[in-house]
LODREN-246847 format. One line per 2 residues: number of its first residue (from 1); for each residue z, y, x of C-alpha. Coordinates in steps of 0.001 Angstrom, whole numbers, plus 524288, in hexadecimal, padded with zeros to 5 digits. Each point is the difference from the previous one (the first is absolute). Layout:
% LODREN-246847
NUM	Z/Y/X  ... $
This chain:
% LODREN-246847
1	88AE4/EDF7F/F612D  8090A/80C05/803B5 $
3	80028/80E63/7FB91  7FC9C/80676/80CA6 $
5	80656/80DB3/80579  7F7AB/80B43/7FD1F $
7	7FB7B/806B3/80E02  802F2/80EA6/7FDA4 $
9	7F738/80BCA/8026D  7FE87/80023/80FA1 $
11	7FE5A/7F2FB/8031D  7F245/7FFD7/806AB $
13	7FC55/7F48A/7F6A0  7FDA5/8083A/7F4D2 $
15	7F53E/8084C/80722  7F900/7F4E3/804C9 $
17	7F4B9/7F997/7F94E  80134/7F2EE/7FB12 $
19	7F817/7F58E/8048C  7F6CF/7F7C4/7F7A2 $
21	805F8/7F1C1/7FC07  7F57F/7F7F1/80711 $
23	806BC/7F24F/7FACA  80A0D/7FCC4/7F551 $
25	809B5/7F6BA/8070F  80F92/7FDD1/7FD3F $
27	80208/80CE5/80720  7F8BD/8077F/7F59F $
29	8062B/7F7CF/7F52C  80E1F/80323/80523 $
31	7F9C9/80D28/80160  7FCE9/800D4/7F07F $
33	80BE2/7FA80/7FC92  80724/80A22/80730 $
35	7F96B/80AD4/7FB13  802BA/7FA8C/7F1AD $
37	80DB1/7FDC4/80225  800D8/80E13/8067F $
39	7F7DB/806E3/7F3AC  80A93/7F9CC/7F5E4 $
41	80B1C/80B25/80034  7FE3B/80868/7F50D $
43	7FA4A/80DBC/80252  7F583/7F741/809DD $
45	7F1CA/80301/7FD13  7FB10/7FB98/80C82 $
47	8027B/7FA79/80D1F  7F536/7FFC1/80BC3 $
49	802FE/7F6DE/80A4D  80152/80A77/80844 $
51	80B2F/803D8/7FA30  80650/7F2C0/80303 $
53	7FB49/802D0/80F2E  7F2FD/7F6A3/7FDEF $
55	7F39E/804E5/804AE  7F6BB/7F880/7F5F8 $
57	7F852/804D0/7F3F2  807D4/7FCC0/7F608 $
59	808E1/80476/7F553  8081C/7FCBB/7F3E5 $
61	80289/8069B/7F290  80764/80221/7F5DF $
63	7FCA0/808A0/7F4D2  802B3/7FC9B/7F296 $
65	80634/7F485/7FFC3  7F36C/7F9E4/808C5 $
67	80223/7FAE6/80C2A  7F594/7FC6F/80AA5 $
69	7F8F2/80191/80CEE  7F4E7/802B5/80549 $
71	7FB55/7FBC0/80DEF  7F52F/8093E/8067D $
73	8001D/809E4/7F720  7F394/80970/7FE88 $
75	800AB/80AD6/7F4BA  7F406/7FF64/7FA32 $
77	8003F/808E2/7F616  80844/80DA8/7FE1F $
79	7FB25/806C0/7F289  80480/80CEE/7F919 $
81	804AA/80C21/8047B  80BAC/7FECF/80B07 $
83	80BE3/8041C/7F89D  80DEA/80301/8059B $
85	808E3/7F501/7FFA1  80F29/7FE67/80284 $
87	8005B/7F6BA/80B58  8093C/7FA24/807D0 $
89	800B3/7F5FA/80B16  808A1/7F673/804DA $
91	7FDC2/803A9/80EDE  80519/80D44/7FC09 $
93	80A61/7FE7D/7F777  8058A/80983/7F5F3 $
95	7F349/8092A/8028F  7F6DB/80220/7F4DE $
97	7F480/80A12/800FE  7F58A/80262/7F656 $
99	7F35C/7F8F7/805B3  7F1D8/7FFD9/7FC33 $
101	7FAFF/7F286/7FCA7  7F456/7FC07/7F6A1 $
103	8063E/7FC5A/7F2E4  7F6ED/7F3A2/8001E $
105	7FF22/7F6BA/80C10  7F8C5/7F1C6/80242 $
107	803BA/7F77A/80B05  7F924/7F120/80461 $
109	804DE/7F8D1/80A7F  803BB/7F076/7FFE8 $
111	80A10/7F80D/7FBBC  8075E/7F508/8096F $
113	7F4A3/7F59D/7FCFF  7F82C/80A23/803C0 $
115	7FA10/802C3/7F368  7FA89/80CF8/7FC71 $
117	80A69/80912/7F67D  7FF71/80C2C/7FA80 $
119	80AA1/80839/7FCEB  7FD88/80CEE/7F7D9 $
121	80790/80934/7F5FB  80305/80E1F/7FD28 $
123	80C5E/80804/8029C  80A2F/7F89C/8085F $
125	7F7CD/7F468/803D0  7F4C1/80AA8/803B0 $
127	80B3D/80664/809B1  805E2/7F42C/80490 $
129	7F27F/7FA83/803B1  7FCCB/80D09/80594 $
131	80D83/7FFF9/80708  800B6/7F305/80587 $
133	7F0D3/80112/804A9  8040A/80B29/80746 $
135	80A95/7F9FE/80751  7F639/7F4CF/802D5 $
137	7F775/80BE8/8080D  80D6D/80602/80724 $
139	80299/80B78/7F3E6  80ADB/80402/7FAEE $
141	80001/80623/7F2E2  805CD/80C5C/80766 $
143	7F31E/8009D/807FC  7F9E0/802E8/7F231 $
145	80834/80C11/7FCEA  7FA66/80E52/802CE $
147	805CE/807F4/80B88  80A98/80782/7F9A6 $
149	80524/7F42A/7F8AE  7FF77/7F797/80C00 $
151	8078A/80925/80703  8099E/7FEE6/7F580 $
153	80011/7F13E/8002E  80231/7FED1/80E83 $
155	80ABE/8084C/80051  8067C/7F7C5/7F513 $
157	7FDB2/7F473/807BE  80662/80683/80CA1 $
159	80952/802A6/7F838  80262/7F2DC/7F889 $
161	80BC0/7F6FC/802B2  7F66A/7F52C/804C1 $
163	7F768/80650/80985 $
């Protein structure tokens, strides 16, 4: 159980579609422990396995004091009119941009025992479910920005001290 270093924009793992988890073994259990430890610090709403360099479909979340995880998550419902929400990403530190997200999201997946689980919510939970699932599909929130905003975001990335 370790808080893992977050991979930053430019790391190829962040643009790679994550593989499904075929079997829950000790490696997957250790991954979940690391995901939970990595999402605990204040200000973190979610961490996808790709963000800690693991190409598997898993993420953790920390929203309103509720900490959990999902394996093989699938967004099964998005509802409401998409709205602009301020969004940032641990893999793009210090940058926040208005991103269109659905106000409600519901995802299904499995837990470490192979049982079906469902997580749903509005607000930050809906945003986190969409954001973390995007990571597992090799997508960053910057990819969802309109062209002028994305151009500005990329300029800020290039000028950042971490890039």
